[in-house]
N, C-alpha and C positions, 0 to 999 in steps of 0.2 A: 492415299489419304481420302477420307470419306467426304461426301459432298458438302456437309455442313462446315467443314473446315475450309473449303475452297473460298467461301464467301469471306471468311475472316482474313485469309491470306490476301485476297484481292483488296480488301478494304484497308489493309495495313501497308500497302505498297507506298514507298517513299514519294513525297511530293516533289523532291528535287533529285536530279541525277547526281552521281558521285562527283562529277567534274564541277558542277555548280556548288555543291557542298564544300569542295576543296577551295574554290575561289572565295566563298563567303568566309570560311575559317581563316584563310590567308589574310584577307582584309582585316578581320578581327585581330589577328596576330600582329599585323603591322600597327594597328591603332594602339594595341597594348604596349608595343615596343616604344612608340613615340611618347605615349603617356609616361612610361617608365623613365625615359631619358629626360623628359621635362621635369618629372618629379625628382630625379637625381640632381638636376641642375640647381634645384632649390634646397638641396641637402645641407649645404654649408650654412645658409642663413638659419635653417631650422636647428642645426647642431649648435651654432653660436647662441641662439636664443635658449636652447636647453642648457648650455653651459652656464649662462648667466643665472638662470633660475636655480640650477643646481648649486652654484656658488653662493647665491643669496640664502638658500635654505640651510646649507651646511654652516656658513658663517653666522647665521642667525642663531642656530643651535649652539655654536661655540660661544657666542656672546652671552647667551643665557647661562651656559655652564660656568663661564668666568665670573659673571655677576653673582651666581649662586655661591661660587667658591669664596669670593670676596666677602659676601654677606655672612657666610658660614664662619670665616675667620674672625669677623667682627663679633659674632655671637660667642665664639670660643673665648675671645678676649674678655667679654663681659662676665662669662662664667668663671674664668680664672681670677678676675678682679674680685669677685665675690668670695672665692676661696682664700685669696691673700688677706682679706680683711679679718679672717678668722685665725691667721697664723700669728703667734706671739713671737716677735723677733726683738723684743726689748733687751734681752740678755745676749743676743748674738744673731747674726744674719745668716749663719750657715744653713739653717733649716729652710729659710726662704730661698736662699741661693740654690740649694739642692732641688727644691720644689720647682723653681723656674727652669732650671736646666733639664729636668726630667720632662716637664710639660713641653718645652721647646722641641725636644727630640720626638715626642709623641705626636705633636701637632704640626710637625714639619716647619717650624720657625727656625730661622738661622740663630736668633737670640731673643730671649725675653728679658726685659729690664723693668724694674720697679723704680720709679722716681718719686721721692717723697716731696712734701710741700716746700722743703728748703732747697731742692735741687740735687740732693744726694741720690746716688743710684746703687741699686743692688741687682746684680753684681756691679762693681765699680767699673766704669769705662773712662777712657782718656778724654773723650769729647762729650762728657756729661753736660757741660755748660751749653754746648751747641744744641743738644737734644732738648734741654730745658727751654731754650729760647724759640724752638720751632713753633709756628702758629698752631699746628694741629695739637701739640702737647698743651699749649696754653688754652686751647678750646676745651680739651678734656678736663683741665682744672676747673673749667666752668660747668662741667657736667655732661659734655658731649662725647660720643664715641666717634672717632675719626679714622680715615685712612688717607695717607698722602704719600707722594713720592718725594724722595730726598736725593741728594747728590749721588751719582753713580747708578741712577734708575732703580734704586731699592724702594720697596714699599714699606711704609711705617704705619702700623696700627697703634692706636692709643685709645684708652678708655679710663675713666675715673675709678679710683678705689675709695670706697666709703668705709667709715667707721661710724655706724649709726647713720645719721643724716649728714655728717661732716665729711668732706672730701679730704683724705689724708695723703693723696698722691695720685700718680698716674702709672698704669701698666702699659708698657709699649712692647711691640713685637715687630721684628724686622724680617722681611723676605728680601733677600738680595736679588740682583738682576738675573743671575743664572736660574734661580728658582722660579722667578716669574716668567722667564722666557720659555721654560719647559711647560709652564701652565698654559701659555697662550699659543703654543705651537700646535696647529691642527694635525690630527692623525689622518684626515682625508686628503684628497688631491694627490695621492701617491708621493707625498713629501716634496711636491713641486711648488708649494705656496710659501709666502712669507707673511707674518702677522705682527702688528705692533699695537700699542695702546697710546692714544694721544688725548690731549684735552681739547675742548671745543674751539680753542684758538689756534690749534694746529701744532702745539708744542708736544714733542715726543715724551711720553711718560715711561713706557717700557718699549725698547726697540727690539727688533728681531735679531737673530744671530748675525744678519747681514743688513746693514742700513742703507747700502748704496742705491737700491732701486727706489727707495723713498726720496732720496736726494735727487735722483734723476726726475722723478715726478715733480718735485719742486722746481727744477730747472725748466721743465716744460711749461709749468704754470707761469714762470717769470719771462720766459723767452717769447711766448706768444706764437710759436711756430705751428701749433695745432689749435685752431680756433675752437673746434668742437670739444677737444679735451679741456681747453681753458674754461669753456662755459660749464662743462660738467663739474670741474673742480670748484668753480664759484658756487654752483648749485649745491655741491657737497658741503662747502663751508656754511652756507645758509641752513641746510638741513641739519647739520650737526648742532648749530646754535638753537635750532627749534626741536632738538631731540628726535629727529626722524632719520630712518635708515635709507639706504639706496645702493645701487650697483650700476657700473657703466664700464664699457670697454674703451681702451685707448692704445696708442702705439708709443712705446718708450723711445728714448733718445737713441738707443742702440738698435732700434727696429723691431724689438720683440712685441708681439701682440699680447696684451695683458688685460685682465679684468680687475677693477678695483671694487671692493665691497666694503661698506662701512655700516656699523651698527652701534647705537648708544648702549652703554653698559649700566646706566641708571645708578652709577656711583661717581660722585664728584664731577658730573657732566663729562666723564671720559668716554672715548669712542674707540671701538675696535676696528682697525683697518686691516684688510687682507688683500694681498696681491696674488692672483691666480693666472697661470698661463691660459690664454684664450683657446689654445688647441688641446686642452686637456681631454675633451671628449671627441673633438673633430680631428684629432691627430691621425694622419694617414688616410683621411676621407678621400682626398683627391686620388690617391693610389687605388683605393678600393673602388672609386667611381670608374676609373679606367678599366679595372678588372671586371666591374659589373657590366660595362658596355660590351666587353669581349664575351663575357659569359652569356649575356642575353642574346648576342648575335649568334653564338654557337648553338644555344638552345633553340633559337628560331629556326636555324637550318635543320637541326636534328628533328625538331617538332614537325616541320613541313614534310620531311622525308617519312617520318613515322606516320603522320596523318595520311599521307598518300597511300602508304602500305595498308593502314587500317581500312581506309575506304575501299581499296581494291579487295581486301579480304572480305569486308562486309558485303560488297556487291556480289562477290562470288558465292558466298555462303549464306546469303540473306534468307533463302527459302529454308535452308536447314536450321538456322537459328530460330526462325519463326515457328517451325515445327516443334522445336524443343520448348519454346515458350508457350505454345497454345495446344500442345498435344498431351493427352493422358498417357503416362508411361505403361499402363496396363492394357487399356483397350486400344491404344493407338489413335483414338478419335479425339473429339473436342474435350479439353479439360475445363475446370471451373472458370479460369480466367477468360478463355475463349467464349464460354457460355455467357459470362457476364457481358462481354463486349457485344455479342450477338443480341442479347436482350436489350442493351442500351440502344442499339441501332434499329431493331425491328419493333420491339414491343412498346417502348416508350413513345415512339412516333405514331403508334396505331390508336384508333379510337377505343374507348372503354369496351370491355366484354368482347374483344376480338380474339384474345388469346386466353388459354388456360394453362397454368403451371401445375405439373403433376410430379409428385415425389413417389418413387417406387423403391421398395426395400425387400430384399430377398430374405424371407423368414428362415431362421435357422441356418444361415450361410456358414457360420462357424463350424457346423458339423461337416460341411463339405471339406473345409481345410483340414479338420481333424481326421476325417475318415479316408480322404483321398489325397491329401497333401496340398501345399500352397500352389503348386503348378496347376493342378486340376482346378483349384478355386479361381485362379487367374484366367484359365481357359473358359470357365463358366461365365465370368464377367465379360470377357470379350464376345462370347457367343450371345449373351443377352443384349449387349450394346449393338451388335450387328442386326439382331432382330428388330430392335427399337428403330434403328435407322431405316430399315426396310419398310416400316409402317409410317414413316413421316412423309409429309407432302412438302412441296416448295414453300419456303417461308417458315418451316417448322424445324426444330433442332433439339438435340438431346446431348447429355453429357453425364459422365460418372462424377458424383460429388466427392464422396470419400467412402472407403471400405466397400460395402455392397449397396450403397444408395445411388440412385439415378434420378436426374431431373429431366423432365420431358416437357417441352413447350409446344403446344399444338394450337391450331386455329379452329377452336370449337368453343361454343358457348352453351349448348344444350347438354344437360347432364346425361340424358339417355344416349345421345350420340357419343359422348365421351366414354361412357361405360361400355358401349358396343365396341369402340375401337380398342379399349384396354383389354376387353375379353378376347378380342382377336389376337392382340399381341401376346397375351399370356398363353392362349391356345397354341400359337405358333412357337413360343418358347418351349413349351412342354411336348412339342411334336417329336422330339428326339426319342421319346419313349416308344414310338412305333417299332423301333428296331431293337429295343431292349427286352430281354427275357423277363427281367424283374424291373417293373416301372419305378422311377424315382421322380416324383412330381415336385416341381419347384412352386412354392407358395409365395406369391408376390403381394405384399401389402401396398395399398394405394391410398394416397391422399391428394386432393386437388383443390385448387383455388381459382375461381373464375376472376380474372384480373379486371376488376371494375374500376380500378384507379391505377393506370399505368405509370403515374408519377411516383408511386411508392418505391422506396428503396428495394432492391432485389432481395436483400437480407430479410426484410420484413415479410415479403411475399413467400420466401422459402420457409420461414418460421411458421407461417400459416398453413402451408401444405404439410409440414411436419406435424403440426398440432392436429390436423385433420386425420392423417393416417394413424397417429397414436391413439385416437379416440374411435377408430372404426370398430365394427363388430368383429369378434374373433370367429374362427371357423376354418375348415379346410380350404374353402374357396371364398375368401373375403371379397366383398365388393368395395368399390371406391367410396371413400368418405369425403364429402365436400365440405370445405370450411364455410362456416357461417358465424354470425355474431354470437350465437349461443356458446360456442367453444370459448370465446374470449370471456363471456360472462361467467362461464363455469370456472375458468382459471382464476378470475377475479374473486369469485365466491370462495374458492379453495384458499386463496391467499388471505382473504378477509377472516375466514374461520381459523386459519393458522395463527394469524396475528392476535385474535381474541383469546386463544387457548390459555396462554400463561396467566393473564390477568383473571380469567374465569376460574382457573384452579385456585388462585389466591382468594378470590371473592366467594368461593363455594357456589358458583353459578351452576355447577354440575350437581344435581340433586339425586338422591336415592328414592326411587319409586319401587314399591314392593307389590308383586302379584301373588296372591295366596295360592298354595297348593292344598287341596282338600282331600282328605282320606275318604274313599268311597265306602269303607267298612262301617264307619260311625259318623261320617260327616264332619269330623273335627279338622282343625287346622294342623296340617302335617308339616308346614314350613312355608317358604316363600322364595321367589326368585327376585334378586335385586337387579333392577333395570335402571340405566342412566337416562336422565332427562336434563337437557341443557336449557335453562331458563335465564336468558340474558336480560339485564335491566333495560337495555335499549332495543335489542333485536327481538325480544320476546322469546317464544318457544322455538328452538332450533331442533328439527327432527333428527333422531338417530340415523335415519337413512341418508341424511345430508352430511353428517360429520364423521360417522363411524368409518366408512370406506376411505375417507381422506386420511384419517389418523392411522388407519391400517397401513396405508401406503407409505406414510412418512415416519412411522415408528412411534408417534405420540400416543398411540393406543396403549402402549405398555405403562406409561405414566398415568394415563386415565384409569386403567385397570387397578393399579396400586392405590390411586386416590379413592376409587369406589370401594375397594376392599377395606381400606382404613375407615371410610365413612360407615360401612356396614358393621365393622368391629366396634366403633364408637356407639352406634345405635344399639347393638346387642348389649353392650356394657350398661348403657343407660337403662334399658328395660330390666336388666338383672338387678340393678341398684334400686329399682322401684318395687322389687319383689316378684317380678314376673319370671317364669321359668325360661331357660335357654331355648330359643326357637331355631331350628335348622334353617339356614339361608344359603341359597346357591348363588354364586357370582360367576360371571362370564370370564373366560380366560382366552386372550387372543393367541393366535398361532405365532405371533411375533416374539412371544416370550421364549419359545423353545430354541431361539437362536443363541440364547445364553444358558449354558448348562447349570448355572448357579442361581437361576431366577427365583426358585422357591425360597431361598434364604431370606429375601426381603419380606415375603408374605409371612413366613414363620415368625420373624422378628416382630412384625406388627401385631400378629395374633397374640404373641406372648406379652407384648406391652399392654394389651387390653384384657389379658387373662381369659381368653376364649377357650372353653373346654374342647377336648378332642371330639371329632365327628359332629361338630356344630356347623362348620362351613364346608360347602361342597363346591368344587370347581366344575364348571360346565365347559366341555370341549365340543367343538363342532366337527363333523366328519371331514370338512374341507381342510382340517389341519394335517391330514395324512395324504401326502403327495407321492412319496416314494418309499422303498424299503428302508432306507437310511433314516428317514423321518419317523417311520413307524417304530423303529428301534429306540430312537430318542424319546418318543412319547411313552413307550412301555416303561422305560427306566424312570421317567418323570412321574408316572402314575404310582409306581412302587414307592418312590420317595414321598409322594403326597400322603400315602397311607402311613408311612413311618413318622411323618410329622403331625399326624392326627387330622388330616383333611380327608374328605370324601371326594369322589369323582363321578361325574355323570357324562353320558354321551348325548349331546343335544342334536335335534333334527334327525333322529335315527330313522333311516329308511329313505332319506332324501337323495342318497347317492347310490353307487353301484356296489359298494364294498361293505355294507352295513353288517351283514351276517358274519362276514370274515372278521370284522373288528371285534365282535363279541368273543370270538375264539382267541384273538390276540391279546385283548386288554382285560385287565381285572377291574372293570368299572363297577360301581355300586348301584348305579341307576341308569336306565335308558329313558329318553324322552321321545315318545313317538311323534313323528312329524304330523302337523295338522292336515297334510294332504291325504292321509289315510282316512280321515273322517268326513271328507267333503261329500262322498257318495256312500254314506253308511247304510243306506237303504238297500244297496246291492248285496246279494248273498256272497259274491266272491270277495268283496271288500271286507265283509264281516269275517269270513274265514281266514283271510290274511291276518287281520288284527288279532283274532283269537289264537292263531298259531304263534304269533310273535309274543303274546303275553304268556302263553303256555311255555314257550322256549325260555323266556326270562325267568319264570318260576323254577324251572329245572336247573338253571344256572345260578339260582339264588340272587337274582338281580331285580331290584325294584323297578316298577314301570310308572311313568307319568305320561298321561295323554294331555298334550297341550293344544290350545286353540279350540277348545270345546265351547260351543255357543248354544246348542239346542238340546232340548230334553231327550230326543230320540238318541242322540249320541251318548248322553249321560246314562240313560237306562241300559243301553247295550254294554257299555264299559263296566257298569256295576254287575251285570249278569255274568260276564266272563272273568271277573275277578281282577280287574285293573286296580293297582294300588292307589294311585292318586290322579287327580284331574286338576288342570290349570287352564283357566279360560274365562271368557266374559260371562258364561252362564252363572258363575259365582261372583266374579269381580274383575274389573279392569285393574291395571297397575295403579297403586294408590300412593300418595305421599305418606311419610312415616306416621304422621298424626292420624290421618284417616285410616291407615292400616291398623293402628292400635285400637281405634274405635271399632273397626270391623271384627277384630279378634275378640273384643270384649262382649260382642252381642251373643 
């Protein structure tokens, strides 16, 4: 194990010995067992309380259901009475009798009887006179709808029957005892409960299938053998008279533990009584309590034995487990978790600017895996890590983060000293080439952050080092890039411009500026190049150098190019509608478009929508668009398609790269634009000869030439002498807004 890992291992040594830990855990286990036993001892009271609440909730719902059923029956009686008033039975009662029998069967009444104002019944019953004399029937003759109980615990519903405003009789319906008993019998409590309906004086209205328990309750009340139960029954009687519900436990004469629940029914001051066994929920609790004690005891013994084995295993294998937790599986050294712990211990406690965090990235590491295999790649990572450790001092540490990234924390604060040490490390890493016939140098990208605030989270500091190395200068031997506030401001600026993009497109803040192209043959306007200018209402002018690279990276440049293309098409159409001839205009085309093989379709549709003639719009391509043979082939096909669609094509910045002459051979372009760098030293004969050769070559290839960036008369005179076709530059005009360009062309 490497030296940086030893400090982590040492710092993570347990504060207690395994024996001490075993004792502590044993005490905790004993406390848990005692608390469990104490909690179990209270189980019975908790279960009884739960049973009472459960009984009250269920019987309350049952009472509401019974009340709703009684009220529903009363409503049905009222509706039937209304139907009877419309039946003509003056010629016979068979129709009414048949109607009542059918409705009784449908509505689950035992019998429906109509009693007229003289006491006659339909259908006829033997005890009609007794029904007529019942108080509830007499009340219905006075216009009330009633429900009452009659002999045999049957329920009698009665409601007046009207003929106009006159009461002509009473409709009565009977539910016999058995029917009502099935109504009040609860489905809950596993069939162990008994229920009855009483009035508020205690008289039974509807009894359960077994009345004996209620009689025993009455014996308890009278005998006074159980004072608590007697008080509860007295309280129950008072509550029933006050239309309040309640529940209480008691012991019956035969020794059974019961729960009494009572709920008003809101009908005739009746009350629903329910008897429930007290052990409905707690049944078998004592047996389970004993079993629980035995199980807990067994678990305790097994747990102690298991804990002892675990602690022994942990003590024996602690170093191995720590190595797994804090070692990188590839390098065998410190992993990210260990690096983070080391940082917390050393750096956060140090004064500001004591340490510098460095991120190292192996450029093109994927090629090593591709060319030599994953095993060789892992060997390379181990080799690099070993070299990094060799160059660390006491109190410094390094770790592989992910893939081919390494973090290095060193005690340096001077940039020059940091660069010197990094150069030494990289030189040492590449020293293996001394024995290689064909050198293979590893390029290490470097980003550093001088830790001026050790209290910052490590993640933030690492992000800053990553930001630094991503913004460093490219090259075969890049130097270390040091993070500063400019990086953050740059990222903020990029984010701000990205956020403004969408709204600026909608508001047309991107405007078309046109720089004229002047023919040297006659001095006439040969065309113009459309250039984008971003004029934001709040930010003012935003320079293309600020936003074009950003939009190139994130792909927004494609939408901007389409926007500019359409703006140019709209402008050309407006000029044509004013009677002006079609003027050739060139527009810039980003390399990002060539990722989509069908990108020209959108441009063609826009040109067609504005009726732009062929060979009016020219696409300008930069030499940087050509990176590899595959890209060259894609561009060749695209240029051919441009010509088929009626567009021209020019090669911008010609001569700025290394492959310009080769491109003329590969591409069928219409125009080349000579880079302004050719004309900076026009007074030199060699420069003049190069320019003359290029223009002569273009003429032989039948390609037009445009010299851009022309600013002085000497440049203009020479280009006119050698036959350059067009000139674009400040000697004639800067880029102009469309209105000013129109005025320029009119002069």
